[in-house]
C-alpha positions in Angstrom: 39.8 -18.2 4.6 38.8 -21.5 2.4 37.1 -21.4 -0.7 33.8 -22.9 0.5 34.1 -20.3 3.3 35.1 -17.4 0.6 32.5 -18.1 -1.7 28.8 -17.8 -0.2 30.2 -14.8 1.2 31.2 -13.2 -1.9 27.8 -14.3 -3.3 25.9 -12.8 -0.3 27.6 -9.6 -1.2 26.9 -9.5 -4.8 23.0 -10.4 -4.0 23.0 -6.9 -1.6 24.7 -4.9 -3.9 22.2 -6.5 -7.1 19.3 -5.5 -4.6 20.4 -2.4 -3.4 18.6 0.4 -5.1 17.1 4.2 -5.6 13.7 5.2 -4.6 11.5 8.5 -4.4 7.9 9.6 -2.6 6.8 12.7 -4.1 3.9 14.9 -2.5 2.1 17.7 -3.3 -0.1 18.5 -0.5 -2.5 20.7 -1.4 -5.2 21.2 -3.9 -6.9 24.2 -5.9 -5.5 26.3 -8.4 -4.1 28.4 -6.1 -1.5 26.2 -5.5 -0.9 25.8 -8.6 3.2 25.6 -8.1 2.8 22.9 -5.6 1.3 20.6 -8.7 3.9 21.9 -10.9 7.2 21.8 -8.4 6.1 17.8 -7.8 5.3 17.1 -11.2 8.5 18.4 -12.2 10.4 16.5 -9.8 9.2 13.1 -11.1 10.3 14.5 -14.2 13.4 15.1 -13.4 14.3 11.9 -11.7 13.0 10.0 -14.9 14.9 11.7 -17.0 17.8 10.9 -14.9 17.5 7.1 -14.7 15.2 6.3 -11.9 12.7 3.7 -12.8 8.8 4.5 -12.3 8.0 1.6 -10.5 10.3 3.4 -7.8 8.5 6.1 -7.5 5.5 6.9 -5.5 3.3 10.1 -6.2 1.1 11.7 -3.6 -0.8 14.5 -5.8 -4.6 15.8 -5.5 -4.7 16.4 -9.4 -7.2 18.4 -9.5 -5.0 22.0 -11.2 -4.8 20.3 -14.6 -8.3 19.7 -14.7 -9.1 22.9 -13.6 -11.7 25.3 -15.1 -9.1 28.3 -14.2 -6.3 26.2 -15.9 -5.3 28.4 -19.0 -4.0 25.2 -20.5 -5.9 22.7 -19.3 -4.3 19.0 -19.2 -0.8 20.6 -18.4 1.2 21.9 -15.9 4.7 24.6 -16.3 6.8 24.7 -14.1 8.6 28.2 -15.1 8.1 30.7 -17.9 9.2 30.3 -21.8 8.3 32.5 -24.9 6.4 30.4 -26.4 4.3 27.9 -25.9 6.6 25.0 -27.8 9.5 26.2 -25.9 7.4 25.6 -22.3 8.1 22.3 -20.5 4.9 20.7 -19.8 5.7 18.8 -16.9 2.3 17.4 -16.1 3.1 14.8 -19.0 5.6 12.6 -17.9 3.7 12.0 -14.1 -0.3 12.0 -15.3 0.0 8.4 -15.6 1.8 7.8 -12.8 -0.3 9.5 -9.4 -0.6 6.6 -6.6 -3.0 8.6 -4.6 -5.0 11.5 -6.1 -7.6 13.5 -4.5 -8.9 12.7 -1.0 -6.3 9.5 -0.7 -4.0 12.3 -0.3 -3.9 12.5 3.7 -1.3 12.5 6.4 -2.5 9.0 7.2 -1.5 7.3 3.8 1.6 9.9 3.7 3.1 7.9 7.2 1.7 4.3 5.6 3.6 4.9 2.3 6.7 5.7 4.3 6.8 3.6 6.7 5.7 0.6 4.3 2.8 -0.2 6.1 0.7 -1.8 3.1 -2.7 -2.6 5.4 -2.7 1.5 6.8 -2.7 2.2 3.1 -5.3 0.0 2.1 -3.2 -2.1 0.3 -2.0 0.9 -2.3 1.4 1.2 -3.0 4.2 1.8 0.1 8.0 1.9 -0.2 9.2 -1.7 0.1 13.1 -0.6 0.7 15.4 -2.3 2.7 19.2 -1.7 4.4 20.6 -1.1 1.3 18.4 1.2 -0.5 18.5 5.1 -0.7 15.4 7.2 -0.5 14.8 10.7 -1.7 11.1 12.5 -0.9 10.4 15.7 -1.4 7.0 17.4 -0.2 5.9 20.9 -1.2 2.9 22.5 0.0 2.1 25.1 2.9 3.1 24.7 6.3 3.1 26.5 10.4 5.1 25.9 13.6 5.3 22.4 13.2 3.0 21.2 11.1 2.7 20.2 7.5 -0.5 20.6 5.2 -2.9 18.2 3.6 -5.8 19.0 1.2 -8.5 18.8 3.9 -12.3 17.9 2.7 -13.3 18.1 -0.8 -16.9 19.5 0.4 -15.4 22.8 1.8 -12.3 24.2 -0.8 -9.5 25.8 1.0 -9.7 23.6 4.4 -6.8 21.6 5.2 -5.4 18.3 7.2 -2.1 18.5 8.8 0.8 16.4 10.0 2.3 17.2 12.8 5.8 17.2 13.7 5.8 14.5 16.4 4.3 12.2 14.0 6.8 12.6 11.1 9.6 12.2 13.2 8.2 9.0 14.7 7.7 7.8 11.0 11.5 9.0 10.1 12.5 6.9 13.3 10.1 3.8 12.3 11.9 4.0 9.1 15.1 3.7 10.5 14.5 1.1 13.2 13.2 -1.2 10.5 16.4 -0.5 8.1 14.2 0.8 4.9 17.0 2.6 4.1 20.8 3.2 3.6 20.5 7.1 3.1 17.8 9.1 3.2 17.1 12.8 1.8 14.6 14.9 2.4 13.8 18.1 0.3 10.9 19.9 2.3 9.4 23.3 0.9 7.2 24.8 2.7 6.7 28.2 5.0 8.5 27.0 8.6 9.3 24.2 7.3 12.3 23.7 9.4 10.5 23.9 12.2 9.6 19.9 10.9 12.8 18.4 12.0 13.7 20.1 15.3 14.4 16.7 17.0 15.5 14.6 14.2 18.1 12.8 15.5 21.4 13.0 14.4 22.5 9.6 13.8 19.9 8.7 11.4 21.8 9.0 8.3 19.4 11.8 7.0 20.0 14.7 4.9 16.9 16.7 5.7 16.7 20.4 3.8 14.5 22.6 3.9 13.2 25.7 2.4 12.8 28.0 5.1 14.3 28.0 8.8 11.4 27.4 11.8 10.6 31.2 11.9 10.2 32.3 8.5 8.0 32.1 4.9 8.9 30.5 2.4 8.3 32.8 -1.3 7.2 31.2 -4.2 9.3 32.0 -8.1 6.6 32.2 -10.3 3.7 31.7 -9.1 
């Protein structure tokens, strides 16, 4: 090939490599102090990712954000994901994420989650959504409760303990939309919930998605510390 042809090709390749990046979506699908562990786990995930070099602008976080400020939290404004001998040694995982929660309270919904991962800014009311391309890598982490074919989100704030649900069919359809829109090169999904394996039963094997569940589709998933 002539130099005149090769140079534009190299420039295009360089541009593609420069534009490739890593992104993450972190979701705590619960509310209430009895779901402390979900908030702490998502906050810890944010801390691990940013300490590992992932840019804060490339992370979308959904968290009801009531647990750190709960009257029942013995350390207001803090979250810890594992025990420590002293408070000084404890790792406050909330400190790094508290100013970077993109969806709080009533905005933590199945509909907004679907809008986020499919890049539908209009459906998300103009809030932050994934704007990724075919060379980007995407990591997703979801922590909450689940049952066969569903994962939970916070329900009506007027009814503490209530829940909304994302169904397997809608979840699988959203992942397919991401694939059709070429929103990733590789996608890794960690799903931490009871019966979480049931959410991936219809996931095609040719989508370049690595899905890891905390349980299969017929068993509970157990918390370690709280």
